[in-house]
C-alpha positions as a Python dict, from the first residue, in 0.01 Angstrom:
ca = {
    (1, 'M'): (0, 0, 0),
    (2, 'S'): (208, -135, -287),
    (3, 'A'): (89, -415, -512),
    (4, 'E'): (287, -737, -501),
    (5, 'L'): (383, -874, -840),
    (6, 'V'): (478, -1232, -911),
    (7, 'G'): (594, -1380, -1238),
    (8, 'T'): (692, -1715, -1388),
    (9, 'G'): (879, -1621, -1700),
    (10, 'G'): (591, -1431, -1865),
    (11, 'S'): (413, -1111, -1769),
    (12, 'P'): (388, -1046, -1394),
    (13, 'A'): (60, -1143, -1231),
    (14, 'L'): (-99, -884, -1003),
    (15, 'R'): (-191, -1022, -663),
    (16, 'A'): (-562, -1029, -574),
    (17, 'S'): (-692, -857, -260),
    (18, 'H'): (-971, -971, -29),
    (19, 'A'): (-1195, -705, -189),
    (20, 'D'): (-1118, -843, -537),
    (21, 'R'): (-1217, -1197, -424),
    (22, 'D'): (-1535, -1066, -255),
    (23, 'H'): (-1635, -879, -573),
    (24, 'V'): (-1598, -1192, -790),
    (25, 'V'): (-1801, -1397, -540),
    (26, 'D'): (-2076, -1133, -561),
    (27, 'V'): (-2069, -1149, -942),
    (28, 'L'): (-2086, -1531, -938),
    (29, 'T'): (-2371, -1533, -690),
    (30, 'A'): (-2568, -1284, -903),
    (31, 'A'): (-2499, -1495, -1213),
    (32, 'A'): (-2635, -1805, -1040),
    (33, 'G'): (-2941, -1612, -935),
    (34, 'D'): (-3001, -1515, -1300),
    (35, 'G'): (-2970, -1882, -1407),
    (36, 'R'): (-2631, -1842, -1576),
    (37, 'L'): (-2458, -2091, -1342),
    (38, 'T'): (-2577, -2415, -1184),
    (39, 'A'): (-2548, -2467, -810),
    (40, 'E'): (-2252, -2703, -870),
    (41, 'E'): (-2075, -2449, -1093),
    (42, 'L'): (-2136, -2179, -834),
    (43, 'D'): (-1984, -2390, -557),
    (44, 'E'): (-1679, -2474, -770),
    (45, 'R'): (-1616, -2117, -882),
    (46, 'V'): (-1670, -1964, -537),
    (47, 'E'): (-1417, -2210, -393),
    (48, 'A'): (-1171, -2120, -669),
    (49, 'A'): (-1234, -1746, -615),
    (50, 'L'): (-1165, -1765, -241),
    (51, 'S'): (-834, -1946, -304),
    (52, 'A'): (-726, -1737, -605),
    (53, 'R'): (-391, -1560, -568),
    (54, 'T'): (-395, -1337, -874),
    (55, 'L'): (-636, -1115, -1064),
    (56, 'E'): (-580, -1331, -1372),
    (57, 'E'): (-716, -1636, -1185),
    (58, 'L'): (-1019, -1434, -1076),
    (59, 'A'): (-1083, -1304, -1425),
    (60, 'A'): (-1097, -1657, -1562),
    (61, 'L'): (-1391, -1734, -1331),
    (62, 'T'): (-1614, -1466, -1485),
    (63, 'V'): (-1487, -1451, -1845),
    (64, 'D'): (-1794, -1636, -1979),
    (65, 'L'): (-2045, -1416, -1793),
    (66, 'P'): (-2185, -1124, -2003),
    (67, 'E'): (-2112, -768, -1892),
    (68, 'A'): (-2025, -861, -1531),
    (69, 'A'): (-2345, -1021, -1412),
    (70, 'G'): (-2502, -833, -1126),
    (71, 'A'): (-2331, -506, -1206),
    (72, 'P'): (-2542, -192, -1247),
    (73, 'P'): (-2657, -121, -1605),
    (74, 'V'): (-2396, 44, -1832),
    (75, 'K'): (-2492, 367, -2009),
    (76, 'D'): (-2373, 419, -2363),
    (77, 'V'): (-2308, 791, -2311),
    (78, 'V'): (-2266, 1000, -1995),
    (79, 'R'): (-2265, 1380, -2031),
    (80, 'I'): (-2105, 1627, -1795),
    (81, 'E'): (-2177, 1998, -1854),
    (82, 'Q'): (-2058, 2261, -1608),
    (83, 'K'): (-1934, 2619, -1573),
    (84, 'G'): (-1715, 2713, -1278),
    (85, 'G'): (-1792, 2395, -1083),
    (86, 'S'): (-1630, 2060, -1017),
    (87, 'T'): (-1751, 1704, -1079),
    (88, 'T'): (-1615, 1378, -936),
    (89, 'R'): (-1688, 1015, -1020),
    (90, 'G'): (-1554, 801, -734),
    (91, 'E'): (-1592, 464, -571),
    (92, 'G'): (-1837, 223, -736),
    (93, 'W'): (-1924, 436, -1040),
    (94, 'V'): (-2003, 241, -1356),
    (95, 'V'): (-1772, 332, -1643),
    (96, 'P'): (-1976, 402, -1959),
    (97, 'R'): (-1863, 338, -2316),
    (98, 'R'): (-1839, 709, -2389),
    (99, 'M'): (-1836, 1038, -2200),
    (100, 'A'): (-1903, 1388, -2338),
    (101, 'I'): (-1746, 1644, -2106),
    (102, 'E'): (-1808, 2017, -2154),
    (103, 'S'): (-1646, 2225, -1881),
    (104, 'A'): (-1543, 2588, -1844),
    (105, 'W'): (-1324, 2698, -1551),
    (106, 'G'): (-1393, 2383, -1354),
    (107, 'D'): (-1238, 2046, -1273),
    (108, 'V'): (-1353, 1693, -1355),
    (109, 'T'): (-1212, 1397, -1164),
    (110, 'L'): (-1263, 1038, -1281),
    (111, 'D'): (-1134, 789, -1024),
    (112, 'F'): (-1093, 436, -1166),
    (113, 'T'): (-941, 275, -860),
    (114, 'R'): (-1276, 128, -742),
    (115, 'A'): (-1486, 183, -1054),
    (116, 'V'): (-1700, -87, -1214),
    (117, 'I'): (-1539, -169, -1550),
    (118, 'T'): (-1745, -390, -1782),
    (119, 'H'): (-1584, -333, -2119),
    (120, 'E'): (-1243, -253, -2268),
    (121, 'T'): (-1262, 106, -2388),
    (122, 'L'): (-1390, 443, -2263),
    (123, 'R'): (-1392, 725, -2519),
    (124, 'I'): (-1396, 1076, -2372),
    (125, 'D'): (-1503, 1366, -2599),
    (126, 'L'): (-1358, 1665, -2417),
    (127, 'D'): (-1442, 2034, -2461),
    (128, 'M'): (-1263, 2203, -2168),
    (129, 'S'): (-1123, 2547, -2103),
    (130, 'G'): (-956, 2671, -1790),
    (131, 'G'): (-979, 2353, -1588),
    (132, 'T'): (-829, 2012, -1514),
    (133, 'L'): (-938, 1667, -1622),
    (134, 'R'): (-794, 1438, -1355),
    (135, 'L'): (-785, 1063, -1422),
    (136, 'V'): (-692, 850, -1121),
    (137, 'T'): (-580, 515, -1259),
    (138, 'R'): (-498, 167, -1130),
    (139, 'P'): (-288, -114, -1281),
    (140, 'G'): (-443, -220, -1612),
    (141, 'V'): (-596, 122, -1688),
    (142, 'V'): (-411, 305, -1963),
    (143, 'V'): (-473, 660, -2096),
    (144, 'D'): (-434, 767, -2459),
    (145, 'T'): (-442, 1142, -2536),
    (146, 'D'): (-300, 1128, -2889),
    (147, 'S'): (-618, 1266, -3051),
    (148, 'L'): (-661, 1555, -2804),
    (149, 'V'): (-610, 1904, -2954),
    (150, 'I'): (-452, 2142, -2701),
    (151, 'G'): (-392, 2513, -2688),
    (152, 'Y'): (-201, 2672, -2396),
    (153, 'A'): (-258, 2348, -2208),
    (154, 'K'): (-57, 2069, -2051),
    (155, 'I'): (-84, 1693, -2048),
    (156, 'K'): (83, 1492, -1772),
    (157, 'T'): (49, 1112, -1756),
    (158, 'R'): (210, 864, -1521),
    (159, 'P'): (129, 493, -1567),
    (160, 'A'): (4, 277, -1278),
    (161, 'G'): (165, -59, -1205),
    (162, 'D'): (409, -267, -1405),
    (163, 'P'): (433, -232, -1785),
    (164, 'G'): (351, -602, -1817),
    (165, 'T'): (13, -569, -1646),
    (166, 'P'): (-274, -678, -1874),
    (167, 'V'): (-489, -388, -1996),
    (168, 'V'): (-844, -392, -1848),
    (169, 'L'): (-948, -47, -1970),
    (170, 'R'): (-816, 190, -2235),
    (171, 'V'): (-924, 551, -2184),
    (172, 'E'): (-910, 742, -2514),
    (173, 'V'): (-931, 1120, -2466),
    (174, 'G'): (-1013, 1332, -2771),
    (175, 'G'): (-1158, 1675, -2840),
    (176, 'R'): (-1017, 2012, -2730),
    (177, 'L'): (-843, 2149, -2422),
    (178, 'S'): (-739, 2511, -2380),
    (179, 'Y'): (-583, 2688, -2077),
    (180, 'G'): (-612, 2368, -1880),
    (181, 'R'): (-455, 2034, -1792),
    (182, 'V'): (-508, 1663, -1827),
    (183, 'V'): (-347, 1470, -1541),
    (184, 'A'): (-345, 1090, -1542),
    (185, 'R'): (-180, 931, -1241),
    (186, 'P'): (-214, 635, -1000),
    (187, 'A'): (-383, 683, -663),
    (188, 'R'): (-151, 833, -406),
    (189, 'R'): (2, 582, -166),
    (190, 'G'): (32, 596, 208),
    (191, 'F'): (-259, 831, 276),
    (192, 'V'): (-469, 700, 562),
    (193, 'R'): (-756, 900, 703),
    (194, 'K'): (-740, 901, 1083),
    (195, 'A'): (-1049, 845, 1285),
    (196, 'P'): (-1153, 1149, 1491),
    (197, 'T'): (-1043, 1147, 1854),
    (198, 'P'): (-1341, 1103, 2088),
}
């Protein structure tokens, strides 16, 4: 499903989905439960969230709430160490501030399409040989591999969304990669899993 972009002379505004609105309502409700919002503020913001058309409008409703109230706790460092295996972080995972990935002859997939993002930067310290680091992005997630040292390796990046989309997360990949690949791409479109036939 393609994202609809609208603009009024400035940067295009990415349209909000029902899931985006529901997530903001959950964050607001949790913030009120923690005493960060009064009942009146909660009512006003929930009403605004349910009628919001863009992600920018939704972001304005939670900008004064620390670290996305109600979200799971954010770890400073997450370590992945593996040999000959594969690791995936998928829907609902909480993006840390830093990741240390040590992998030999295995793949690591970090899917940001439904990840919980609570800060602006993720730094990845990579030590990988003979595998693939796969970064599945969404509009607003950008990948920087300028400080990655490669040997007999390949880097392939394809941005997600429009160039004018505001950056919500910058993924900085550093360290070493040999005999492997880094692939950063948007989620594939049009794939729908069919329900099994009874």
